[in-house]
C-alpha positions, 0 to 999 in steps of 0.5 A, a space after each residue: 485399680 478402681 474401675 471408675 478410673 480412666 487413664 488418658 492415653 497419649 494419643 488422646 492427650 496429644 489430640 486435645 484441641 487448642 487455639 485457632 491459628 490464622 494463616 493463608 488459606 483460611 478464606 480459601 475458595 476452590 472451584 468444582 467444574 461440571 463434568 463434560 462426560 461420564 466419569 468411571 471410578 477406577 483410580 486412573 483419571 484418564 477421562 478428558 473431563 479430568 484433564 480440563 478440571 481446575 488443579 489445586 496444589 497449595 496444600 500446607 502442613 497441618 502436622 508436625 509443622 503447621 503452616 509449613 510447605 509439605 514434603 511432597 506435592 499433592 494435586 486436587 481436582 473436583 467435578 460434579 454432575 447432577 448425581 455425584 460429587 467427584 474428587 480426585 487426589 494425586 499424591 506425588 511421592 519421591 519414594 513410592 516404594 515406601 508408601 504404606 498400603 495397609 489393608 483393612 475391612 470397610 470402615 477400619 481406617 488403618 494407619 497408612 497413606 490416605 486422603 480425607 475429604 471433608 464436606 459441609 454442604 449446608 455451610 453451617 460451620 458445624 457439621 461435615 461429612 468425612 470420606 476417607 480412602 487409603 493407598 490400599 483402597 480401604 474406604 471409611 467415613 465419619 462425621 464432624 458435629 458441633 464443629 469439633 467432635 468426630 464420630 465414625 458412626 455415620 455411614 454411607 454408600 459411596 464409591 472410591 478407587 485407587 491407582 498407582 503411578 511411578 510417582 505416587 498414587 491416585 485416589 478417585 471418589 464418587 460421592 452421591 449427592 443423595 448422601 448430602 443434605 444441602 438447600 435448594 438454591 441455584 448456586 451452592 457454596 459448601 465448606 470443603 477441604 482435603 487432608 493427606 497423610 504421609 504415613 512414614 513421615 507422620 505428616 498431615 497436609 490439608 488444602 486449608 490451614 486448619 492446625 491441630 491447635 485449633 479448637 474448631 474444624 468445620 468452621 475453619 474449612 475452605 469453600 467449594 464453589 462452582 456448584 450450580 443448578 444442583 437439585 437435592 436428591 430425594 433418594 430411597 434406599 432399601 436394604 432387605 436382609 435374610 439371616 439363617 442361624 443354628 444355635 447349639 445350647 445346653 438344654 437346661 438353664 442351670 449352669 451346672 448342667 451343661 449337657 445335653 445340648 439342643 440344636 435350635 435353627 432359626 430364620 429372620 427376615 428384616 428391612 433397613 430403609 432410608 428416604 429423603 422426605 425433603 431436601 433437608 429431612 431424612 427418614 431412616 428405619 428398620 424392621 426386625 433388625 439383626 446384629 449377629 455380626 457385631 462383636 461381643 462386649 468385652 468381658 470385665 470384672 466390675 467391683 464398683 457400685 456403678 454400672 459399666 458403660 459399654 459403647 454402642 456397636 449396632 449399626 442402626 444406633 451408630 449411624 446418624 446419631 450424633 444429634 442425640 449426643 449430649 453437649 460435650 460428648 462422651 464423658 459428660 455426667 448426665 446422658 438422656 439417651 443411651 441407645 443400649 437401653 433398647 433391644 438388648 433384652 427384649 427384641 426390637 420389633 421396629 425403629 425409625 429416626 427422622 433427622 435433618 434441618 427444618 429452618 436455617 441453622 435449626 436441626 431436629 431429630 426424632 427416634 422411636 423404637 418398639 421392643 416386644 417379643 414372646 416368651 415361654 409360660 410354664 416352660 418345662 426344660 425336661 420336655 422342651 417344646 420343639 415346635 416351630 411357631 410364629 408370634 404376632 409380637 415377633 412376626 419376622 422371626 421363625 424358630 423353635 418354641 423352647 428357644 424363647 426366653 423363660 422370663 417375661 419380655 416387657 414390651 416398651 416404647 422408646 422415644 427421643 426428640 431433640 432440637 438444636 439451633 445455631 446462635 452466632 457463628 459457632 454456638 448453639 442452644 437446644 433441648 431434648 425429650 426422652 420417654 421410656 414407656 412400658 406397654 403393659 398394665 400397672 404393677 400393684 403392691 400385691 404383685 410387687 410383694 411376690 418373689 422377684 421370679 414370680 412378679 408379672 411383667 408390669 413389675 419388671 418394667 423400668 419406665 421414665 420420662 426426661 427432658 433437658 435444655 442445653 447450650 454450647 457457646 463459643 467465641 468466634 475463634 473457638 478459644 473460650 467456651 461455655 457449655 452445659 445442660 439442665 435436665 429433669 426426670 419422672 418415674 413411669 411404671 414399674 414397681 410402686 417404689 424401689 430403693 436406690 443404692 444410696 437408700 433413696 426411695 424412688 416411687 412412681 411419679 417421682 421427679 428429679 432434676 440435675 445439670 452440669 456446666 463447663 466453662 474455660 479457655 479451650 484453645 491457644 498455645 500454652 496455658 488453658 483452664 476450665 471449671 465445672 459443676 455437676 448437680 444431681 438431686 437424690 431422685 434424678 433418674 435418667 437410666 430408663 432411656 439414658 445413662 446416669 452413673 450416680 445421683 445425689 451429689 454436688 460435684 465442682 471441679 477445676 483444671 489447669 492445662 498446658 498444651 503444645 500440640 505443635 511441639 516443644 523443643 525437640 518434642 513433636 507435641 507435649 501436654 500437662 494437665 492438673 485437675 481436681 474436684 470434690 463431691 457431697 450429697 444433695 439430700 440435705 445431709 451434705 455428706 462429703 462423698 470424697 475428693 480427688 486430684 489428678 495430674 498427667 503429662 505426655 510427650 511425643 518424642 522425635 521418633 513419634 512415639 508417646 511416653 506419659 505419666 499419670 498420678 492421682 489420689 482419692 481422699 476422704 469422704 463417705 461412700 453412700 452407695 456401698 451398704 446397699 440400699 440402707 442409707 448408711 454411709 461407710 467411710 471411703 477408702 483413701 488411695 493413690 496411684 501412679 501410672 506409666 504409659 507408652 504408645 509406639 509409632 503405629 506406622 511401624 510393622 510391629 507396634 506396642 504400647 499400654 500402661 503399668 499402674 501401681 495403686 497404694 491403698 492406705 490403712 482402713 481401720 483394722 485392715 493394713 495398707 496394701 498395694 494393687 497394680 494393673 498392667 494393660 499391654 498390647 502388641 500389633 504385628 503387620 507382616 503384610 499389608 493384608 494381615 494384622 495380628 493384635 494381642 492384648 494382655 490385662 493383668 490386674 490385682 485389686 485390694 479393697 477396704 472392708 466392703 459390704 457382704 450382708 445386711 444383718 438388720 438393726 443397722 448392723 452390717 457384715 463387711 470384709 476386705 477383698 483381694 481379686 486378681 484378673 487376667 484378660 487375654 484378647 486376640 484380634 486377627 485380620 486377613 484382607 483378601 480385598 478391601 471388600 472381602 475380609 476375614 476377622 477373628 476375635 477371641 477373649 479369655 477372661 479369668 478372675 478370682 476374689 477372696 475375702 479376708 477377716 469378717 467384720 461387723 459395722 454398726 450404725 443407729 436409727 439416725 443412719 450415722 456414718 460407720 468408720 473403719 476404726 469402729 469395725 469389730 471382727 466376727 466369726 463367719 463362714 466364708 461362702 463369698 469367694 468366687 472364681 470366674 472363667 469365660 471365653 468369647 470367640 467370634 469369626 466373621 467373613 464379610 463380602 461386599 459383593 456389590 456396592 452396599 450389599 453384603 454377605 456375612 458368615 459368622 461363627 460365635 462361641 461363648 463359654 463359662 466355667 462349670 460352677 464350683 460345687 456347694 461347700 467347695 472353696 473356689 480356687 485362688 488361681 487365674 488358670 481357667 479351671 472348669 472352663 472346658 466342662 462348663 456350659 457353651 453356646 455355639 452359633 453359625 449364621 449366614 446373613 445376606 443383605 441387598 442394597 437398592 437405591 434410587 
């Protein structure tokens, strides 16, 4: 299965937004009373002030029967004082013994009986904070932005407690006003609503009618009044940390020499801070950030010519970053800011971001990060330097000199600035600028002519500037929309010139441009449609600070959808989507890069399980990236696939799901047709609310048409078809002692092998004429290209939030790769983890302590 295919799961399909539904409560007003005494957050509501608070119980169903009366009664009370907003939800239940109280760590948000508080304090109808607590006391938070997009990346320090009654359960929340941006005004009116999930019935309630069929969320919230004489809190939050770790690693960088091993102790000191500069502007920063508790990236086999996009997991770059996201959210083709460019190779010295509102309806964001660090010059691995030193380029880190990298650490400054302005009731326009600037001198042509391992640091830099304007325009009901982006780039620093995969030569100072647009009917029951067009010039380069999968293409597309989120007959929900598109180059040759078509459908059964089907094909065209850097197009492989998808109701103690896919690869010249397949299956077991075990199995067989092996010169190329098998087994184990004391384990065993078949020679000419598979000629060639990879990642994290916002981590990690196959020995064709235990391994134990102080 090509790695660039993305299967759409039933859960995602069923959540696609559709049309606005009018109903009672759309212009609902709730009242928050001022407290007449202290409030203790304990889940009991036994203070006199709660007894005098107004009670609202007019909840309506959001799902599965939007607008209908709920099966259980819910009572809402809201209070405030000068420092906090207090929310109490009493969830009555006729069968309290059946409440789902699943536990998890902070921000895990397990599926369970839970309540969510949505607050839009600026009342801009575009951004809302979400505070969630479940019946087991697990807290999580997130943020709606651009009215309908949701992210769990936002995080705040707030308090909540739950209590049980003989008729249900109670949630009590205290939300500090310092977390919320709101204007200075004697009387406030905020967007507001509360949702409740009744897990065993898969029922979702809300204080205001805001059904899943709506292509909007924040603009459809009710209103919270009674907020008088509130002053924005100019809070300061400091979170210093101290991390001590010991790393056991091989002494030699040669993977074939895993022994002996060295023990490297180290210590880091750092600080995270947040402060309100004005009532609408907040400054967040970090010095020497440490992300040792973050789970390792998934091990994968990427057989495509495209870079793999990995999600961001580091807290500084996940919190409060919604303003820096591209219009349309994830999946859009041109991203100016991709935070994983920062600090994965060279350590981050410091970073800061400024976010907020500078005028009514105008949001701004500014982020700056500096990466730099020492490295070993003329390192001698046979006689390692075990001295401990401090370096000005990394002054808050202490460790042995021989643990420093042997490659130059390129100091860089990353800058991203964005401004977005509201237009009308629910639209916006904006712009963004990003800069990745090398903080080193230039790379001369003489330096660039050296072997890659001898080039100085300036030649290793990849700098660039980029700018874009964007727009997200919607009708008042959110039913129709037009969104898009126009962007440009400039190459800065690095090599005097370099060649991209498609043969485009990129020189310092070169500029490129691109853009995308989407328009359609995004709301409404029944049929919806959208059309789109992407354009990238050959020299568009967003990757120094952003993510651009490929350049040099026109890519129009269209889709017709049929959506019934509120059900169809006996089905709880149903969707069907037909889409397709084509691509061709923008370099003046107008080369066809291929066409695609896709159909998927999914239904939610009366049991709330999902079943789905997806099929599609990639047809025709030329691959301009396969013959690496040559500029010679190679015929595309034609293929079609069919996938079956199942997702069981996650409310059950045992749930399972996944997909099975079969792919047909058609005749490719001398290579016969073949089948590939993928099975990605998971199972989750919850024998107790405090225990969860999840096991995921991925098995994949990929066959390819002849692909690039070697450039033989004179426009001649060596190619061979590839058969690869992959196995990935992932285990996640969670034990929750309390919601603030958790133990988590993650382990992934990954094996893959690839074997090449008959070798062929393909020939072009000085005009770089395309090469067809039918023209390939078999040749004799010794097979030294087969591979066998095995890897193991293990991560165990003990997390204790010993006081609100303050955390102690104990983290153990283990990473291991197989011992390389000896020269002259053909790698085994097996998914067994041969050579793993003999291979190089790294073991790390870290103790990290942080302390939260806020005023």
